[in-house]
N, C-alpha and C positions, 0 to 999 in steps of 0.2 A: 483606772480613772485619775488618780491623784498624779500619775505620770504625766498624761495628756495635759492636765491642768497645769502642772509644773512647767511642761515644754512650752503651752501657751503663753503663761506668765513670763518666761525668759524671751520669747519671742517678741512679747510686747516692750519687754525692757529694751531689747536691742532696736526694735522699730522707734522707741521714742528718742533714744539717744540719735538714730538717724534723723529724726525730724529736727532734733536742736541741732545738729551738724548742718543740715541744710539750711536752718532758719539763720544761723549764724553767718553763713557765707553768703557775701553781697554778690557773688554771680551765681550760684545754685539756686537761691531762694526765687529769684524772678524767672528763671526757667521753668523750675517746679511749679511756680504758681500759672505760669503760661500754659504748660503742659496739662495741668490737672483743671484749669479754668476756675481755679479758687482764687478768691483776693485775700489780700495779708489780713484783713478785718475777720474773715471767716474762718481762719484756720481752727480756733479754740472750738468753734462750734461744729465744724465737720469732722474733727478729729475724734469725735465719739461715735460717727457712723461706722457701720460694720465695711471693712474693706479699705477705710483709709489708710491704716497703718502698714497694710499690705502694699498699697500703692507707693507709700513712702519707700519701703524695701525695693521694689520694683523700679522705682527711680534710681536708687543708688545702684542696683544690679545692672541696670541698662547701659551703664558706661564704666569700663574698667578702670580708667584712672581715679573716678570718682569713689568706685569701692574701694580702690587700694589705698587711698588717703583716707578713708573713713575708717578702714581697718587698723591703719597705722595710727591715726588719732585718737580712737576709742580703745585700742588694744582688743579688737574684736577680730577673731580671724574670718577671712572672707567667707570661707564656707559656711560659717555660722549664719551668716546673713542670709543665704539661699536656704538653709535649714529654718532659718526663724519663719521665713516669707511662707513655706508649705505649713508652719504650724497655725497661721493667722486665719481668719475668716476670709473666704475669696482669695486667699494667696495662691491657690493652684489652678485658678482660672487661666485659660489661654496659653499658659507656658507649659503645662503638662499634658494637654489633651492629645489622646493618640489619634484622632480623626480630625 
């Protein structure tokens, strides 16, 4: 179980970096807020909800140029973002269902 815990911790670290990346970008932040329906003042509150960090990674993964820019700016391999998503609560919903 220690391995699963460390994988989740690493995934959360990547997701928090991704959130910072989105929040610092004047074009991405409004798009993220519009897609999620969250207002800027509520981000801290909803960030603790299960699935929020997975949603941030899904947002990054949904647009390849954004993913590549995030990877370059943070030194995070693009494949690590998808791996991190799968390690987070609700991170495998919809995109890995077989039916």
